[in-house]
N, C-alpha and C positions, 0 to 999 in steps of 0.2 A: 182238338187235334192231339193225337198221342205223340209223346216225345220220340225222337229218333234214338235208337239203341245203338251204341258204339261198340263194335267188336274188334278185338285184336285178331291177328292172323290165326287161322285154325291150327297151324303147326308151331306157334310160338309157345315154348314150354312154360313161360312165365305169364302167359296171357289169360284173359278172363274166360276164353273158350275152354281151356284146359282146367282152370280152377273151378269152374262151374260143373265140369264133368259132362259136357255135352256128349251124348251117346253112351257114356259109362253108366249113367243112372236113368237111361231111357228118356232123356230130355233132348230137345233140339233148340236151335236158336229161335225158331218160330214159336216154340212153346213159351220161351222167355218173353219174346216180343208180344205174344198174345196176352200173357199175364200183365205186362206193362200197359198195353192198350186198354185192357178191361179190368184194371185194378179196382178192387172192391174195398180195400183198406190201405191207408197210408199211416206211417208212424216213424219212430226213430228206434234204432237198435239200442238196447240197453247196454250191450257189451262194447259197441264201437262208436255209438252216437252218430252213425250214418243213417241216411234215410232208408226206409224199408217199405215194401209194399207186398200185398198179397192179392193174387188174382188167379183166374182159372187158366189152365192150359187148353189147347184145342179139344182135348178129350176129357175135359172137366175135372182133371186132378187139380188140387190146390197147390200153388207154387208161391213161395216166399222169395223175394229178390231183394238183396241188399245192394245198394248202388251209390254212386257219386253223381251229383248233378253237374253237368257241363253246360253252363249257360241256361237259358230259359226253356230250350226245346230239345235238349239232348241229355241222355243219361249213359253212364258207363257201369254195367253190372259188375259187381265185385264177386258175389257168390249168389247161388240160388239153391233152394232145396225144397223137396216135396214135403207136405205135412199131411198127417193122417186126420181124418175127420171124425 
């Protein structure tokens, strides 16, 4: 079972929706959730030591998500970015 993705309010200027740039870089919450659910690689960020994953968006772009683990079945995305293949 995929972890639950915890989102801040869409209009929270300090929230993860704004920080990830939902809609600004052609990403949606469902893109992030799909990448989390279908993660193909897990690791640790070298710069922040936070967990990181890479997975596909619904339209098969590669997305990297840096996140915090909230318990065993919930994550809080800190940032996300598309990578070139």
